[in-house]
N, C-alpha and C positions, 0 to 999 in steps of 0.2 A: 651476383647477384643469386641469380637462379639458379648456375652452375651451385652456389656453395648451398642454400637450401635444399639443393636434391642431393648433396652429398651427406649433408648433416640428416635430410630425411633417411637414406640406405641405411646410415649409419646404425639409427636409432633403430631400423628393420632389423639389424643384424644383430643387435645387441637382446632386442626383445627374442630372436629366436633360439638362441646363444641359453637366455635366461629360461626359457620353456623347454628347450632339453636337458639345462641342469633338472629342473623341478622337478621332471618327470624319471629322469635318473639316468639317461639314456647318452650323457657323457658320464667318464669315472667308468669303475672296476663292474664289470657284467657279475651277478652270481652265479654261482656254482650249481648247475642241478647233477644230485648223490642218489646214484640207482643204488639202492641195499637189497639185498637178498643174500641167501644161505649156497654159496656156491662151492658145495663139494660134490666129492666124488668116493664112490665107493671102494673101501677102505682107507681112506683118512682118518689119523685118531691124533686128538687133539686131550694136552693135559695140564690141568690146571689145578694150583694150589692156592687154597682158600684159608685167609683168620679169620676166625668167628669171637668174637673178645664183648663180653658182656660186663657191664660196671657194678652192678648188683645183685646176686653177686657177684665178686670178680671172677673173673674166670676167662680163657683162653684157647680156643677150640681148633684145634688143625684141621681140616679137611682136606682130602687128595680124590681127585675127580679126573675121571679117564672117561673120556664121549669117543666110540667109533660108531665112524659110519659103514651100517653092514647094507644098507642097500640105497641105491637113488635111480630115479629111473625118468630124471631130470626135471620131475616136477615134486615129485612126494619124498621126503629124505626117513630113512628107518637109523635111529640110533641108538646104540648099546650103552646105557650110563652106567658106570660103578664108581660109587663113593666110598671112602676108608678114612670114619673119624674117630679121633681119639679124644676120648674124656675119661679124667679119674686112673691113667694109665690105662683104660680099657680099650679097645679098637673094637668100631661095631664095621661090620662092612653090608653093605645093601646095594641093590642095582632093580634097572629098570629099562622098559624097554620104551622109546616116545615115536610116533612118527607124525608129522610136521612136513608143512610142504614149503616150499623156497624163502616163502613170506613168514616166516614163523607160525601160523595159525597151527595149535596142535590139534589133529584131529583124534588120536587114540594113544594111550599109557598100559601099558602091562605091567608092575598090577595096577588096575584103573587109580587105585589111594594111594599113590607112592609120592608124586608131586601135585602143588598147585603153583604153577609159574610163575602167576601176577606177584603173588605173595612171598618168593624164595628168592631172592636176587643173587645166592650163593649159586643156584644152578646157572651154566650159562648155555648162551646159545637160543635163546626161548623168548626173546625181544618177536614184537610182532612191527613188522616193518611197514609202510604202507606201499602199496603197488605201484604208486606213480614215484616221480623222483622229488625231491626232499631240499630247501634251500638253509641258509643258517639261518635260524628264528622260525622256522615253519615248527609246526606243534601238531600233533594229534591224539587223541584219547581211545583204549581201550575201555570198555565195561565189559563186567563178569560178573558172573555167578552161579556159583557148583556145588552141588551136593552131591556126597561120597559115601560109602560105608566101606569100615576099613572091620575084620573078623578074625587078620592074621595072628593075634595073639590070644584065641578063641574068646574073645571079650566083644561083644558090637558095639562100637565106634560110631556116632555117625557125626559129618560134618557137613555143614551149610555155611558156605562162605559168598558175599557181596560187595564190592568195592569198583574203585576206580583207579583206572593208572594213563598218566598223564605224562605225553613223552614231548619234548623240544632239541630241536638239533641244536646245538653249540657251537660248529664250526667243523676243523679238521687240524690235524698236529700230527706229527710222528713221534710213535708212543715206542720207549725200548724194554723190554722186557730177555728172562732170561732165553726166550725162546728167539729171540731177534727184532730187527728194527722193524717198525710195521708203520704204513701210512692211514693213519685213523678219521673216522668221524666220531665225533661225540654226541652224547645220549644223555640227556638229563631226563631221569622220571623222578615223580612223584606220586606214591600211591597211598589210597586210603582205604582200608576197608573192616569190615565187621563178623567175624565167625565166631559161629555158635558151636560148642561138642555136644555130643550125648554119649554119657558112657553109663553102661551096665554093670554093673558086677557085684556078687554077693546080695541079691536082692535090694540093694539100691541103685540108683539112679543119678551122675553128678550130671550138673550142666556146668557148662564153662563158655563165658562170653569173651572175645577177644577182639579189643577195639585200639587200633595199630595205624601208623603213616611213617612208609618209608620214604628216604630221601638219599637219590645217587646221580652219581653218574657209568657213563657205560660210553670204552670206547671199542667202538671195533671196527676190523679191516675194511677198508673200501672196497678193496674186490671182492675177496669173499664174504664180507658178510659175518666175519666168527669173531668173537669175544676176544680180545687182547688186554683189558684189564677193567675193572669197574670195582667203587667203592662205594658203601651205603650207609647210611644210620639207620635205622629202625627203633622206632620208639613206639610203646606199646601197653598195655594195662589189663591183665587178666584178672575178671573178675568170677570166682569160683561160688558156685552156689551150692552150697551144703545143707538146706533145710531139710532134704529128707532123709539126710544119717544123723540130726541130731532131734528131729524133733520129740523122738522118743526123751530124750533130755529134756523138752520143757522149751528149746528154741524154738518158735514157730518159724523167723526167718535167720538165714545162719549165712552170711559172703564173707569173703577172704577177696580182697582186692592188691593185685601184683603188681608195682610198676617195673618195668623190665628195659632198658637202653642195651644198645647194641650196635657194634658195627662190625660191617664185614666189609673185605677186603679180597679180592680175587683176582688171580694174574696166570697168564699163560707160560704153562715153562717146559710146552717141547708139545711139534707140533710134524709129526711125520705124513707124510700124500703119498694119499694110494694110488691105485692107476689112473 
C-alpha cells in the first residue's frame, strides 16, 4: 500500500510538472526571433512596379521605381531613387536621394520636400525596423510630425503632417515575384495621419486638410530586409478651404470635401547585386 501511494504521488508530481511546462510554453514549438535590417551593398539595384488605382475618379496609374545604393558604410545607406509615373498618357519622372540607417530611420533627403515615407506606402524600403529581434505577433509604433516647404514650381507650399504608424509582425512565408522566390517576414501596418497644406498663389491662399487611414501588408526579405511585395488600402478625405478665394462673392465660408479611396500594389521585379 505504501509503495502504491508513493507511485501515485510521484505520478501526480510528474503530471503537475508537465502541465506547468505546457502552461508557460516550455513544451512545443519555440518562437523564432527575426532580426530585420537593410543589409545592402554599394551598387545594389532594386526595381519595382507599382499599381496605384483609385475608385472615384476611376483610374489606374502605373509607377516604375528604381532604387540604386550609391553608398553604404555599414551603418548608413545612401540611395538614389527614380520614379516614372504615367498619368493620362503623360510620363512624369522624378528623383530624390535618401540617407537612412540600417534600421530604416530616415536621416536626410534631397530635395527635402520629395518624400514623407510614413504616408507613401508605394515608396519601397523605408519601413523602420526595431533594433532588437521580433517574433510573430510583436508590435511596434512610429510617431511622426513633419513640416516641409516646397517652392519647386515657383509657388510656396507648406506641409504639416502628423500621425502614427503601427506595425505588427505576422509571420514568415515564401513570396514569389518576377525577381524570384524569397523567404519573407510579413509586417502588417496601420497608419492614421492628418496633413495641412497651405498654398499661396495669385494673391490667394488655399488651405487643404487631409485625414487618412492606410492599412496593408509588407513582405520583406528575411536576410536583406528589402521589400518584395506589398499591398495597401488608402482611405482619405480631402477638405479644401476656398473661403479666401470666394469671399468677394459673398461666401464667408466655402469648403469642398472630397473622399478618395485607393489601392496600391508594389512588387519587386528585378534585383542586381552590387559589390
